[in-house]
C-alpha positions in Angstrom: 108.1 -41.5 78.1 108.4 -45.3 78.3 111.3 -46.8 76.2 111.5 -50.2 74.8 114.0 -51.2 77.4 111.7 -50.2 80.3 108.4 -51.1 78.5 106.0 -53.3 80.6 105.8 -56.9 79.6 102.4 -58.5 78.7 100.2 -60.0 80.0 99.8 -57.4 82.8 98.8 -58.5 86.3 95.1 -58.2 87.0 93.2 -58.3 90.3 90.8 -61.1 89.2 89.1 -62.5 86.2 86.3 -59.8 86.2 88.7 -56.9 86.1 91.3 -55.8 83.6 94.8 -54.9 84.6 95.0 -51.4 86.2 98.1 -50.7 84.1 95.8 -50.2 81.1 94.5 -47.0 82.6 98.0 -45.8 83.3 99.0 -46.5 79.7 95.9 -44.8 78.2 96.9 -41.7 80.0 100.5 -42.0 78.7 99.3 -42.2 75.1 97.1 -43.9 72.5 100.0 -46.0 71.2 102.7 -47.0 73.7 105.7 -49.4 73.6 105.4 -52.7 75.4 107.1 -56.1 75.4 105.3 -59.3 74.3 105.1 -62.3 76.6 108.2 -63.6 74.7 110.0 -60.4 75.6 110.1 -58.8 72.1 109.1 -55.2 71.4 105.6 -54.3 70.2 103.2 -51.3 70.1 100.1 -51.4 72.3 97.1 -49.4 71.1 95.2 -48.4 74.3 92.5 -45.9 73.2 89.2 -46.4 71.5 89.5 -44.0 68.5 92.9 -45.3 67.4 92.0 -48.9 68.0 88.8 -48.5 65.9 90.8 -46.8 63.1 93.4 -49.6 63.0 91.0 -52.5 63.4 90.3 -52.7 59.7 93.4 -50.8 58.4 94.8 -52.7 55.4 98.3 -51.5 56.4 98.2 -54.0 59.2 98.2 -57.8 58.7 98.7 -61.2 60.2 101.7 -61.9 58.0 105.1 -60.2 58.1 107.2 -59.0 55.2 110.2 -60.8 56.7 108.9 -63.5 59.0 112.4 -64.4 60.3 112.8 -60.9 61.7 109.3 -60.6 63.2 108.7 -60.0 66.9 107.7 -63.2 68.6 104.5 -62.9 70.7 104.6 -66.2 72.7 105.2 -69.9 72.4 101.5 -70.6 71.5 100.9 -72.2 68.2 98.1 -69.7 67.6 99.1 -66.0 67.3 102.6 -66.8 68.6 103.9 -64.8 65.7 103.1 -63.9 62.1 101.0 -66.3 60.0 100.0 -66.6 56.4 101.8 -65.5 53.3 102.7 -61.8 53.1 102.5 -61.8 49.3 98.9 -63.3 49.2 97.4 -62.2 52.5 94.8 -59.9 51.0 93.8 -62.4 48.3 93.6 -65.2 50.9 91.4 -63.1 53.2 89.1 -62.2 50.3 88.8 -65.9 49.4 88.0 -66.8 53.0 85.2 -64.3 53.2 83.8 -65.5 49.9 83.8 -69.1 51.2 82.3 -68.2 54.6 79.6 -65.7 53.7 77.2 -68.3 52.2 78.2 -70.8 55.0 77.1 -68.3 57.7 74.1 -66.9 55.8 71.2 -65.3 57.7 68.9 -68.0 56.4 71.1 -70.8 57.9 71.3 -68.9 61.2 67.5 -68.6 61.4 67.1 -72.3 60.6 69.6 -73.1 63.4 67.7 -70.9 65.9 65.0 -73.5 67.0 67.6 -76.2 67.3 69.8 -74.0 69.5 66.7 -73.4 71.7 66.3 -77.1 72.2 70.0 -77.4 73.1 69.6 -74.6 75.6 66.6 -76.3 77.1 68.4 -79.6 77.4 71.4 -78.0 79.1 69.2 -76.2 81.6 67.2 -79.4 82.3 70.5 -81.2 83.0 71.7 -78.4 85.3 68.4 -78.5 87.2 68.6 -82.3 87.5 72.1 -82.1 88.8 71.1 -79.4 91.3 68.2 -81.6 92.6 70.6 -84.4 93.5 73.5 -82.3 94.7 74.2 -82.8 98.4 75.2 -79.1 98.9 72.9 -77.5 96.3 75.8 -76.5 94.1 76.1 -77.3 90.4 78.8 -76.4 87.9 77.5 -74.0 85.2 80.6 -74.6 83.1 80.0 -78.4 83.0 76.3 -78.3 82.3 75.9 -75.1 80.1 78.9 -72.9 79.3 80.9 -75.7 77.7 78.4 -78.2 76.2 76.1 -75.5 74.6 78.7 -73.7 72.4 80.4 -76.9 71.5 77.1 -78.5 70.4 76.2 -75.4 68.3 79.6 -75.3 66.6 79.6 -79.0 66.0 76.1 -78.7 64.4 77.2 -75.7 62.3 80.5 -77.2 61.0 79.4 -80.8 60.8 81.7 -82.1 63.5 80.8 -85.1 65.6 79.8 -84.0 69.1 81.3 -87.2 70.5 84.7 -85.7 69.6 84.2 -82.7 71.9 86.7 -83.6 74.6 89.3 -84.5 72.0 89.2 -81.2 70.1 88.8 -79.2 73.2 92.0 -80.6 74.6 93.7 -79.8 71.3 92.4 -76.2 71.5 93.8 -75.9 75.0 97.2 -77.1 74.0 97.4 -74.9 70.9 96.5 -71.7 72.7 98.8 -72.0 75.7 101.4 -69.2 75.6 104.0 -71.5 77.1 103.0 -74.4 75.0 106.2 -74.6 73.0 106.7 -77.8 70.9 103.6 -79.4 72.3 101.4 -76.5 71.1 102.8 -77.0 67.5 102.3 -80.7 67.7 98.7 -80.1 68.8 98.2 -77.7 65.9 99.4 -80.2 63.4 97.1 -82.9 65.0 94.2 -80.5 64.9 94.7 -79.8 61.2 95.0 -83.5 60.6 91.7 -84.1 62.4 89.8 -81.5 60.3 91.4 -82.9 57.1 89.8 -86.3 57.9 86.5 -84.6 58.5 86.8 -82.9 55.1 87.6 -86.2 53.4 84.5 -87.7 54.9 82.4 -84.8 53.6 83.6 -85.4 50.1 82.1 -88.8 50.2 79.0 -87.9 52.2 78.4 -84.1 52.2 75.9 -82.6 54.6 74.2 -79.2 55.3 77.2 -77.8 57.2 80.1 -75.4 56.8 82.9 -78.0 56.2 80.8 -79.5 53.4 80.5 -76.0 52.0 84.2 -75.5 52.1 84.7 -78.9 50.3 82.3 -77.7 47.6 84.2 -74.4 47.4 87.3 -76.3 46.3 85.6 -77.2 43.0 85.2 -73.5 42.1 88.6 -72.6 43.4 91.3 -75.2 42.7 93.9 -73.0 44.5 92.0 -73.6 47.8 94.1 -76.6 48.8 93.3 -79.4 51.2 95.8 -77.9 53.6 94.1 -74.5 53.4 90.8 -76.1 54.1 92.0 -78.1 57.1 93.7 -75.0 58.6 90.5 -72.8 58.1 88.2 -75.5 59.5 90.5 -76.0 62.5 90.5 -72.2 63.1 86.7 -72.0 62.9 86.3 -75.0 65.3 88.8 -73.5 67.7 87.5 -69.9 67.7 83.9 -71.0 67.4 83.6 -72.6 70.9 86.5 -71.2 73.0 85.4 -67.6 72.9 81.7 -68.3 73.6 82.4 -70.7 76.5 84.5 -68.0 78.2 81.9 -65.3 77.7 79.1 -67.4 79.2 81.2 -68.2 82.2 82.2 -64.6 82.8 78.8 -63.1 82.0 77.1 -65.4 84.6 79.8 -64.6 87.2 79.2 -60.8 86.6 75.5 -61.3 87.2 75.9 -63.5 90.3 78.3 -60.9 91.9 75.9 -58.1 91.1 72.4 -59.5 92.1 70.6 -56.2 91.4 71.4 -56.6 87.7 70.7 -60.3 87.8 67.3 -59.7 89.4 66.4 -57.0 86.9 67.3 -59.2 84.0 65.3 -62.1 85.4 62.3 -59.8 85.8 62.5 -58.4 82.3 64.6 -60.7 80.1 63.0 -59.6 76.8 63.7 -55.9 77.7 67.2 -56.2 79.1 68.7 -59.3 77.5 70.1 -57.6 74.4 71.8 -54.7 76.3 73.1 -57.1 79.0 74.7 -59.3 76.4 76.3 -56.4 74.7 77.7 -55.1 78.0 79.0 -58.5 79.0 80.8 -58.7 75.6 82.3 -55.3 76.1 83.4 -55.8 79.7 84.6 -59.4 79.7 88.2 -59.8 78.9 89.4 -63.4 79.3 92.5 -62.9 77.3 95.7 -61.2 78.4 96.7 -59.7 75.0 94.5 -58.4 72.2 94.4 -58.6 68.4 98.0 -59.0 67.1 99.0 -57.6 63.8 102.2 -56.5 62.0 102.7 -53.2 60.1 103.0 -53.8 56.4 104.2 -50.2 55.9 105.0 -47.3 58.1 101.8 -46.3 60.0 101.2 -42.8 61.5 98.8 -43.0 64.4 98.3 -41.1 67.6 101.4 -39.1 67.1 103.5 -42.2 66.8 105.2 -43.7 63.7 104.9 -47.5 63.7 107.7 -48.7 61.4 107.1 -51.3 58.8 107.4 -54.8 60.3 106.7 -53.9 63.9 104.2 -55.8 66.0 101.0 -54.1 67.0 98.6 -55.2 69.7 95.1 -53.8 69.6 93.7 -54.0 73.1 89.9 -54.2 73.1 89.8 -54.5 77.0 91.6 -51.1 77.2 89.8 -49.4 74.3 86.4 -50.4 75.6 87.1 -48.6 78.8 88.4 -45.4 77.3 86.6 -42.5 79.0 87.7 -40.2 76.2 85.1 -41.9 74.0 82.6 -43.1 76.6 81.8 -40.1 78.8 79.2 -41.7 81.0 79.7 -44.5 83.5 79.5 -47.8 81.6 77.4 -50.2 83.5 74.1 -52.0 82.7 71.2 -50.1 84.0 68.7 -52.3 85.9 65.7 -50.6 84.4 65.6 -48.0 81.6 62.9 -46.0 83.3 64.7 -45.8 86.6 68.1 -45.3 85.1 67.8 -43.2 81.9 71.5 -43.0 81.0 72.0 -45.1 77.9 73.6 -48.5 78.0 76.7 -48.8 75.7 75.7 -50.9 72.7 77.8 -52.8 70.3 78.2 -49.9 67.9 80.1 -48.0 70.6 82.4 -50.9 71.6 85.1 -53.0 70.1 83.8 -56.4 70.7 86.8 -58.6 70.2 85.5 -62.2 70.5 88.8 -63.8 69.6 90.6 -64.1 72.9 90.3 -67.4 74.6 91.0 -68.0 78.3 93.4 -66.3 80.7 97.0 -66.2 79.5 96.1 -67.7 76.1 96.5 -66.4 72.6 93.9 -66.0 69.9 93.7 -66.4 66.1 91.3 -63.7 65.0 89.7 -66.0 62.5 86.4 -64.5 63.8 87.1 -61.5 61.6 86.2 -63.6 58.5 82.8 -64.6 59.9 80.1 -62.3 58.6 77.8 -60.4 60.9 74.9 -62.7 59.9 76.4 -65.4 62.1 76.0 -63.2 65.2 72.9 -64.2 67.2 70.2 -61.5 67.3 68.9 -61.2 70.8 65.5 -60.0 69.6 64.8 -62.5 66.9 62.7 -65.7 67.3 62.5 -68.2 70.1 66.3 -68.4 70.4 66.6 -64.9 71.8 68.4 -64.5 75.2 65.9 -64.5 78.0 63.4 -67.0 76.4 65.0 -70.0 78.1 65.4 -68.0 81.4 61.7 -67.1 81.3 60.4 -70.5 80.2 62.7 -73.0 81.9 62.8 -73.7 85.6 63.4 -70.1 86.8 62.4 -71.1 90.3 65.3 -73.6 90.4 68.1 -71.1 89.8 68.5 -70.2 93.4 70.4 -67.4 95.1 73.6 -65.9 93.8 76.5 -68.2 93.9 74.6 -71.5 93.7 75.2 -72.1 90.0 78.9 -71.9 89.7 81.3 -74.0 91.8 85.0 -73.5 92.3 85.1 -69.9 91.2 86.3 -67.1 93.5 84.5 -63.8 92.9 84.6 -60.4 94.6 81.5 -58.4 95.2 81.7 -54.7 94.2 79.2 -52.0 93.6 78.0 -51.8 90.0 79.8 -53.8 87.3 83.4 -54.9 87.8 85.9 -52.3 88.6 87.4 -50.8 85.5 84.0 -50.8 83.8 83.4 -47.2 84.6 
């Protein structure tokens, strides 16, 4: 049995960006809950298997805060999830208030109204990418530059009421905040980010709009305990999590399809039939982060034959849990065509879709847990469904595999990335 002194240190080495670290499989065999060391070198418990991770995901005995913060295990030097956050005494009440504020802001009605506008943004990004392809000397365009980055940023700016012209500024702040080795600069960037969103909130008090930050400002009237500092921190978290995670998933999803042309071709031939399951599988298999959801035990927790003492750090690994063959007995890969491949595709209800881990070797806040399910795009609803733009916009220009993404090294394998089965 691994001891704390010999426990492996995270993040684990991985073959490439499409594959998770092979060590996860070794640790799953060792047990559902195993000791590891954080990137900072402190002890923590890693939850490796699906059933235990699912049970702990919403367990109220785990929290972001710590009963004695000065004694808490340090995760990294990142300003986001570098250690405990929030107030232990009021965490449950703070979380309830956050949900109360955000449920109306991310209502199903607002998401539907946003759908047509998102479709226009997608069309514009694809038009720009095609135009860049047409003038490119080598026929290569950068998907990240023309679609993966500008699209999620434009959507989150529209939703929150943030000027799109500020995108490079807050993206740079996000990058600095989330670097595990960021140190003092990460904390300086975090303070600057909160100051930026505080200025946005002040402007919304004078001239409110149909956006989330305006809703949060209005929420202060009903709840005087929701301070300006609370609002600025929450808005910064939404802006950070609202674009970083989506940018990474678009990049990784396209690389997966480009390195497996049989799946890409099947999706292009039947986008309405395969888009939803393809998106779910990309969300399940993509793992841009090197950690997981970080929590601290608020009391002794018995799980998987292990007692996690009060105050210990717990890392819930969705990349490992989503590859647990004890729960998912069939090979987990997208089937090119349901009729030809009758084995079912793993859908969201079978997977822990952790959307809160930004890029490689970065930390994550987990603010996504406060955003209701209504905010999640529905692949089968309206013109904004995945596949509509693919079918309608310049499909003949997309070219052979590898001609959309530049500067990315990929490795061709059979099926989906290794570790997905």
